[in-house]
C-alpha positions in Angstrom: 15.5 -4.3 10.7 18.4 -4.7 13.8 19.1 -4.0 17.4 16.2 -6.1 17.7 17.5 -9.3 19.4 16.3 -9.1 23.2 17.7 -12.6 24.3 21.0 -12.7 23.0 23.5 -13.6 25.6 25.9 -10.8 27.0 28.9 -12.2 25.3 31.7 -9.0 26.0 31.2 -5.6 28.2 28.3 -3.4 27.4 30.2 -0.4 27.7 33.8 0.8 26.5 36.0 0.4 24.2 36.5 -3.8 22.9 39.3 -5.0 20.5 36.8 -7.9 18.8 37.5 -10.0 15.9 35.7 -10.4 12.7 35.2 -14.4 13.1 33.6 -13.5 16.6 31.5 -10.6 15.2 29.7 -12.7 12.5 29.5 -15.5 15.1 27.9 -13.3 17.5 26.5 -10.5 15.5 25.0 -12.4 12.6 23.4 -15.8 14.2 21.4 -17.8 11.8 18.2 -16.9 13.0 19.0 -13.5 12.2 20.2 -14.3 8.7 17.0 -16.4 8.1 14.6 -13.7 8.9 11.6 -13.4 6.1 11.0 -9.9 6.2 13.1 -8.2 8.4 16.1 -8.7 6.9 16.6 -6.7 4.0 17.6 -8.1 0.7 20.9 -5.6 0.3 21.8 -6.9 4.2 21.4 -10.9 2.7 23.5 -10.4 -0.6 26.2 -7.5 0.3 26.3 -6.0 3.5 26.5 -8.7 5.8 29.4 -9.3 4.1 30.9 -5.4 5.1 28.9 -4.6 8.3 31.5 -7.1 10.8 34.3 -3.8 9.7 32.5 -1.5 10.3 31.2 -3.0 13.6 34.8 -3.9 14.8 35.5 0.2 14.3 32.5 0.8 16.1 33.2 -1.3 19.1 36.8 -0.1 19.1 35.6 3.5 19.5 33.6 2.6 22.5 30.5 3.3 20.6 26.9 1.8 22.1 24.5 0.1 20.0 22.2 3.0 20.5 24.1 5.3 19.4 24.9 3.8 16.1 21.2 3.2 15.5 21.6 7.4 15.8 23.6 7.1 12.9 20.7 5.3 11.3 18.1 7.9 11.5 20.5 10.2 10.1 21.4 8.5 7.1 17.8 8.1 6.5 17.0 11.5 7.2 20.1 12.8 4.6 18.4 10.3 2.2 15.0 11.9 2.1 16.5 15.9 2.6 19.1 15.1 -0.1 15.8 14.7 -2.7 15.8 18.6 -2.4 19.1 19.1 -4.3 18.1 19.9 -8.0 18.5 17.6 -11.1 19.4 13.4 -10.6 22.3 14.5 -8.1 19.7 14.7 -5.2 17.9 11.2 -6.2 21.4 9.9 -6.9 22.6 11.3 -3.2 19.4 9.7 -1.8 20.2 5.9 -3.2 23.9 6.1 -1.8 22.0 7.5 1.6 19.5 4.4 1.7 22.2 2.2 1.1 24.6 3.3 4.0 21.7 3.2 6.2 21.3 -0.2 5.4 25.0 -0.9 6.5 24.7 1.2 9.7 21.4 -0.9 10.2 22.8 -4.1 9.9 25.9 -2.8 12.3 23.9 -1.7 15.0 22.4 -5.0 15.7 25.5 -6.5 15.2 27.3 -3.8 18.3 24.0 -5.0 20.1 24.6 -8.7 19.8 28.1 -8.9 20.6 27.6 -6.6 23.9 24.9 -7.8 24.9 23.2 -4.8 25.1 19.9 -5.8 22.8 16.5 -4.5 23.7 13.5 -2.7 23.5 15.3 0.7 23.2 17.2 -0.4 20.7 14.1 -1.7 18.5 12.2 1.6 19.6 15.1 4.0 17.9 14.8 1.4 15.3 11.6 2.2 14.7 12.1 5.7 14.2 14.3 5.5 12.1 12.7 3.7 9.6 9.4 5.0 10.0 10.9 8.6 9.7 12.6 7.6 6.9 10.4 6.0 4.7 7.3 8.0 5.5 9.8 11.0 4.7 10.7 10.0 1.4 7.6 10.3 -0.4 6.8 14.0 1.0 10.3 15.1 0.1 9.7 14.0 -3.0 6.8 15.9 -3.1 8.1 19.0 -1.9 10.7 19.5 -4.4 8.8 18.7 -7.4 6.2 21.2 -5.8 8.9 23.8 -5.7 10.4 22.7 -9.9 7.0 22.9 -10.7 5.9 25.8 -8.8 2.7 24.2 -7.8 1.9 22.7 -4.1 -0.6 19.4 -5.9 3.0 17.4 -5.9 3.8 18.2 -2.4 -0.2 17.1 -1.3 0.2 13.9 -3.3 3.8 13.1 -1.6 2.5 13.8 2.2 -0.5 11.3 1.1 2.0 8.8 0.1 4.1 9.3 2.9 0.5 8.7 4.9 -0.2 5.6 2.9 3.5 4.1 3.4 3.3 4.8 7.1 -0.5 2.7 7.5 1.2 0.1 5.6 4.1 -0.6 8.1 1.8 0.0 10.8 0.0 -3.0 9.7 2.8 -4.9 10.3 3.5 -3.2 14.2 -0.4 -4.0 14.5 0.3 -7.6 14.6 2.4 -7.6 17.1 0.3 -5.3 19.2 -3.0 -7.5 18.6 -0.9 -10.4 19.8 0.3 -8.9 22.4 -2.7 -7.5 24.2 -4.5 -11.0 24.4 -1.3 -12.9 25.4 -0.1 -14.7 21.8 3.4 -15.2 21.9 5.7 -13.3 19.4 5.1 -14.0 15.7 8.2 -15.8 13.9 9.7 -13.8 11.2 9.4 -16.9 8.6 7.8 -18.0 5.4 6.0 -20.2 7.6 3.8 -17.0 9.4 3.4 -15.3 6.2 2.1 -19.0 4.8 -2.2 -18.3 3.7 -4.1 -21.1 3.9 -6.9 -20.0 1.4 -6.0 -21.7 -2.0 -7.6 -18.2 -3.6 -5.9 -16.1 -1.6 -3.0 -17.5 -1.7 -3.0 -17.7 -5.8 -3.3 -14.3 -5.9 -0.3 -13.2 -3.4 1.7 -15.5 -5.7 0.8 -13.3 -8.7 1.4 -10.4 -6.5 4.8 -11.5 -6.1 6.3 -11.7 -9.5 6.0 -7.8 -9.8 6.4 -7.2 -5.8 5.8 -4.0 -6.1 5.1 -3.7 -2.2 8.6 -3.7 -1.7 9.1 -0.5 -3.3 7.7 1.6 -0.1 11.4 0.6 1.3 14.0 3.3 0.9 16.3 1.4 -0.8 13.5 0.8 -3.1 12.2 4.0 -3.5 15.2 6.1 -4.0 16.2 3.9 -6.8 12.6 4.2 -8.5 13.3 7.8 -7.5 17.0 7.8 -9.2 15.4 6.2 -12.5 12.6 8.3 -12.8 15.0 11.7 -12.7 17.9 9.8 -15.1 15.3 9.3 -17.6 13.8 13.0 -17.1 17.1 14.4 -17.6 17.4 12.8 -20.4 14.2 13.1 -22.1 13.3 16.3 -20.8 9.7 15.4 -19.4 7.9 15.5 -16.6 8.8 12.0 -15.5 9.2 11.9 -11.5 5.8 13.5 -11.2 4.1 10.6 -13.5 5.8 8.2 -11.4 5.0 10.0 -8.1 1.0 9.7 -9.5 1.5 5.9 -10.5 2.8 4.8 -7.3 0.4 7.1 -5.6 -2.3 5.4 -7.6 -1.5 2.3 -7.1 -0.9 2.4 -3.3 -4.4 1.8 -2.1 -4.6 -0.9 -4.1 -1.3 -2.6 -2.1 -2.7 -1.4 1.0 -5.7 -3.6 1.0 -3.7 -6.3 -0.6 -1.4 -6.4 3.1 -4.6 -6.0 5.4 -6.6 -9.0 3.7 -3.0 -10.7 3.5 -2.6 -10.3 7.1 -5.9 -11.5 8.2 -5.8 -14.8 5.9 -2.3 -15.5 7.4 -2.3 -17.2 10.8 -0.5 -14.0 12.0 -3.3 -13.3 14.8 -3.8 -16.6 15.8 -1.8 -18.9 18.2 1.5 -20.3 17.1 1.3 -24.0 16.8 
């Protein structure tokens, strides 16, 4: 998630068109503290979008766009990813997967614009949260709605809505950690591997086992649209209701993932003072 570094120094004018080199954007917009985040930096950004995003950021700065305006683009691309699922056949899931990837590119760029302009702050974080909550909660709902229309049955819509609610709950658990710490005056939780480490040996071993098949990642817009796309392709080839059975399977395993996430938070150092 981007647009979330409020202590970045102002390195350029906050408003107006800017002519900034790619090297400067990489230096100011992609500091080590951002690239090293354990959870907020999606694998697609680390793998390839951070290589591309400075070129998009350069165009945004040259066009005079603010970081918040770019974050609106994150919201729009995410909504397009969800709504694309209403398109029949696997064309809809294909578009959804493309828009989900595009959202990650714009998401990388909005933080870079904010850091280059020195405008990172709470409003950007708020808009970023809206983008990811509405996208990741909306995709399962629209997935269920598309199946309900295809099957002429309301059950898929209900199941998609249930999955969407559980996805939002899973995201809310992470935000609840930050809220809980702030309520008692604890500092922000570092986004690091150390902060996520579980002291209890049995629970730590269980987490390592779960990480071998990281099902918890399916709730991100990129992974979920990819799963839907694969299911749609198999369905088009096999002719069976694969997407419906995949929706059932993902919904069925989600309570287990939620419970594991809840226990992992309590067992980690996230709710204790930083030493």
